[in-house]
N, C-alpha and C positions, 0 to 999 in steps of 0.2 A: 137447753143443753148448750154448753160452751163450745166454741170452736177449739180445735186442737191448736195450741200455740207453739211457737218455736223456741221455747226455753227448755233446758235439759231437765230430766227427771221423770220417772215413770208416773209420779203422782199427777202430772198434768194430763196424761192420757186417762188416768183413773177418774179424775174429776170430770172430764168430758163424758165419761160413761156414767158417772154417778148421778149427774143432774138430769132430771127429766123435765125439761122446760116445756116441751110440746109433746104431743102423744106419740112417744116412741120413735121419733123420726131420726134422731142423731145418735151417734155413738163415737167412741174414741178409736184411735188408729189401731188398737189391738185387734179390733174386729176385722180389719182388712186381712189380717193373717189368721183368720178363723180356722181352727183345726177340724171343725165339723159344721155342717150347715145349720144346726140349731142356733149357732151363734151369729148367723147372718142377721143383718139388721131387719127389724120388723116393719110394719106397714110403711111403704115407700122405699124401703131398702136403701136408705140414704146415709152416707157417712161424710163427715168433714175431714179433710186431710190438709196437709201443708207440705210445701217442697222447699222449706228453708228461707222463704222470703220474709216471714214475720220477724224472725230474730234480727236479721240484718236491718230491717226497717226500724224496729224498735231501738236498736243500738245506734243507728244513724240519727234517729229522732232525739236521742238522749245524749249524743256525743258531747254537747256543750255543758251538760249537767255533770261535770266531773267532780265537783265539790260535794262531799258527802252531805253537807247541810242542804244543798239544793235537792239532792236525791231524796233526803228525808222529807223535805217540804212537798216534793212531788208525790211521794208515797202517801203522805197524809191527805193530800188533795184527792188522789185517786180513790183512797179508801172512803173518804167522805162522799164522793160522787157515786160510789158503788153501794153505799149503805142501803138505799131503798130496794136493791135487788138481791142482797146477800141472803142466803139460806144456810141450813146446816151443812150442806155439801162442801162449802168453802173451807170449813174446818178440817176437811180431809186432806187438804193440800199442806205439805210440810214446807212452809216457807223457809225454814232454817236451812234447807238444802240448796237454796238459791242465794246469790248475793243480791244486794239491794237493787242494782240495775236490772237484773233478771226478774226480780219480783215485780218491779214497776212495769216491765214489758208484759208480764203475765196479767197484771191488773188492767193495763190498757186494753189488752185483747178481750178480757172479760167485759169491760165497759163497752167496747165496740160491739160485742155480741148482744148485750142487753139492749143497746140503743138501735140495733139494726131493724129495719122494717121487715115484716113478714108479707111477702108478695107472691102471687102466682109466678112461676118461673117464666111463663110467657111474657110477663111484664118487666122482666129484668133488663130488657133492651128496648131501645127506641130506634126504628119502629118495632112494634110488638112482634114477638115470635109467633108466627101462625103457620098452620099447614092445612091444605085441603083435606077433606075426608078421604080416607084410604080407598073406599069403594069407588070413588070417581076417577081413579088414576090407573093407567096401564103400568106394567112392570117397569118399563124403561124410564118413564117420567118419575115414577115413585122413587126409583133408585137415585136419580139425580137430585131430587128434593131431599132425600134422606142424607146424602153426602153433604149437601149444603147446610142442612139443619145441624148435623153433628159439629161442623165447624162453627156455626153460629152459637151453639150451646157452649162450646169451648171458649168462645170469645167473652162470654159472661161467666166463665169459671165453673161450668158444669161439665163434668167428665163422665163418660159412660164406661162401665166395666161389665165383663161377662156377657158379651153380645154374640159370641161365636156360635151358639146353638140356635140362634134365631135367624130366619130368612130376612131379607130386606123388608118384605111386607110386614112380617111379624114385628120387627124392630120399629119400623115406621109407625105401626099401630100403637105400640107401647108408648112411644114418644107423644103421639097425638092424644091418646086417651089418658095416660097416667102422669107423664113427666111435665108437659107444658101447663096443665091445670094445677099442678101441685103447689100449695102455698108453703113457701120455705123462707127462712131467714136469709136476707141478702147482706152478708157481712162484708163490708168494704175494707178488707185488709189485704195487703200484698201477700201472695203465697197461699191464700186460702182457696180451696176448691170444694165444691159440692160434688161428691162422687156417687153416681146412681148405679147400683148393681141391677142389671137387667135379668135377674134370676129370682124366681119366687123362693122365699125363705123356706118353704116346706118341700121344695123339689130337691131332696138330697140325692136322688138317683142321677139327675143331670149334673149336679155338682161333682159327684164322685166320678162320673164317666168322662167329663170334659175338663174340669178345672182343678180338682184336688191333686196334690203331689202324691207320690207313692207313700211318703211318711204320713201324710194326712189321711190317706185311704186306710193304712194299717191302724192308725190311731182311732179312726172312726169304727173300724171293725172290732177293735178291742173294747169299745164302749157300747156297741149296739149289736143286737142279733138281727140277722137278715142277710139278704142277698147283696153281694158286693159286685157291681157290674164291672166288666173289663174296661180299662181305659181306651178311649177312642180319640181320633183326630177330630178337631172341630169341623163341622160341616160347612160353616160359613165364616172362615177366618177373616178378620178385618184388621187393618192398621189404623187404630184410633189415636187421636191426639191424647197426650198424657200431660199431667201437671208439670212434670219435670222438664218438659220441652219448652216451657215459657220462660 
């Protein structure tokens, strides 16, 4: 799956959703605004998002390539380097809606994705991200370690979402058991973040109760039969670091 890149056009989000490079781990930004929990990402509940850094990085990188001949030569080189990785999903992108500089930016991001190593998230940092087993910790120590680990994950561009229904111990256990061992692409591009939703994709009741907007709740009700839980305040609200803060 491609990272979402900072060039304009809905096709870029679509291409990120269309390519299934690894088993269902990534999706495009449209999923972040999912109107119903069935669209939440599957195993791993991971999405790639960006906060505007890639476009500025690409434009800065290419600011000296103002001559169209240079841009064409760069485009040809990028396409040649991408050739071993290209599949039918690339044809879904309408390059005609981009100018040449934007297209080169997109191709550079594709190439960075394809060349990125897949590593356990625990190995994205040196020293390695490690936590003691939850059962060995009392509540106070566990909460301190959790707060520190959330910041350390953010430092390697991993952002947690939808944590407010989980206690500190539950969230700590999820990070220890599921997030740190997860093998994911480490894409070294400014503005790219791996966002991990801490909500099971089948848990529509929790999503409706705590996270869905009123319009999303009504939309879900129009598409599904069943009980619509009343909205409630999050039992464990947290102020988490966000990609836009960096």
